[in-house]
C-alpha positions, 0 to 999 in steps of 0.5 A: 779380350786382346787383338793382335796387331802385328807384334803388338797386342791391343786391349779391347773393352766391352760392357760386362752385360755384353760379356755375360750375354756372350757366355750365355749364348755359348752355353757356358753359364748353363744351370749344369755348370753353375758353381754350387751355392752361387747365382749370377744375375744383374739388378739395378742397385745404384748407378755407375759413376759418370766418368765410366764410359762403359756404362753409357748406352748410345742414344740414351742419357740415363746411365745403365745400372750397376751389375751385381755379380755374385750372391750366395743363395744358401749358407755353405762353407767357403771351401765347399764352393771349390770344385777340385777335391785337393784344393778344397781340402787344402782350403779347409785345412787352412781355414780350420788352422786359422780359426782354431790354431792361430794359423800356426798349426794343423787341426787333428781331430779335436786338437791342434798340432803346432808348427815347429816355430809356434812355441813361446819363451817357456818352450810350450806350444802356443798355436792354440790360444788359451782364453782367460775365464771371466770371473763374476758374482753368481747372479742367483746368490746375493753376497752377504756379510760372510757368504760370497758365490763366484762363477765362470763359464768353461773356456775350453773350445771345441777344438784346440786347447784342453783345460785341465784346471782352474786356479782361484786365489783370494785374499783380504785387502787392507791398507796394511797389505801389499797386494802385489807381494801377498798372493793370498790363498790359492785353491785348485778347482780340480785337486782341492775343491772337487776332491773335497780336500778344501775346508768347510768354508770353501766348496765347489758347487753350482748355483741354480740357473739356465746354463748347463752344468758342464759349462758352468763352474762355481765356488762358494765362500762361507766364512768371510769377514764382514765389511771386508774388502776381498780380491778374487783372481782366476786363471785357467791351466791347460794340459800343457801347463800354460796359464791364461791371463788373470780375471779379477773380481774385487768386492766388499762384503756386507756390513756385520750383523747387528742385533738392534734390540740388544744394542738398545738394551746395552745403551740403556745399561750404560746410561744407568751405569753412568747415571749418578755416582759411579762406583769402581765396580760399575765403571769396570762393568761398563768398560767390560760390556763395551769391550766385549761387543763388536765394533759395529755393535758398539757403533750402534750402542753409541747411536742409541745412547745419543738418540735417547740420552744426549741431553745428559752428555753424548756417549764420547764425553760421558765415557771419558768422564766416567772411565777416564781418558785411557779406557775411553780411548781403548773403547772409542778407537774400535769405532775406527774399524767400521767403514764409512759405508757401514757407519752410514747404514748404522745410523739408520733409524731402524735395523731389522735382521732377516734370514734367507735360505738359498738352494745351492748344488755342492759338487764333488768328483767321482774319481781321484786324479793321480798325483803329478798328472794335473797337466794331462787330465782334461777337466771336462772329462771329470765325472762330477756328482752334485747334491742340493743343499740349502745355504742360510744367509743372515742379513740386516735391512736398514730403514727410517721406519719400522717394517721397511 
């Protein structure tokens, strides 16, 4: 309130409690005039600071309570608290634009109409952000030596960006590969996987879980190399041709399958060939046998040979003595292909093989997308049918005693 003193205006202060009492007396705060969703009342919550003279009551040492001005008594949108229709619509449009269109466009039904200045360096509208998908291992399918299942949740929002496709790239990584230059194989989820154009080694599908089919995408790789380091990258493409940021998963497949009984038989065979006088035919038979087995199998043969016959000379020394340095080197250098992780497991006392069967849903699109229209087709609108199949996965179990 102000009081005019001649040409000057003096500010007059009063406690807020007094102000509210005056409004109530004037019937300006009756129930009929309260804004929808808002209550005005006072409670004791804390104390006023001692420096505030408005909080002191005359004749009392105790300070007055701090008033609580506004509290929401039910959940309502902010723009619903505004009574004027035009202001409410403007406020609603501003909030919708801020949430869905980065404040650089207007929400029209379920898409964003970008402002004239909301374009990126490629000339594409960027008022509606394209969130990156998060690639992950499928929790229901444990990776084996050759099979890996990956999945991601759909990132298309309810309003704004429309996702037209997901592009998945995969490559085997080793010390001889420049991972920045070599991109690996690239697969379009809509055009390659859902259309069935991909090979039998890669297929679109869905693992069994609680997530609805429409929001979960999955790809299963069935022909990977054992004990191999693989890098998988995924990005989304919207109907305007924009690409999202990459999501990456790097993993090493399980160790190669090993028939432990067969490895022990070969170790016995090699000992018998090396034992006593070794003819040229026996030397060639031993060389051919050791070159025909896989690197991991050769590692296991060496383990069994040394476990049973090391007192007659270990595997490396006997091979060099019987076959000569050149042939022995050709055999033994193959052991270098076994990773340190797998070499540790292959030294286990016992290795047993087991077969797991996993249910999996293989999915295909019911419609053919016309060529050249990839940017304009919305992936979520694609009709997809899924068929349950069983995926067999062979595994080794390693232990220090039988049955483990």
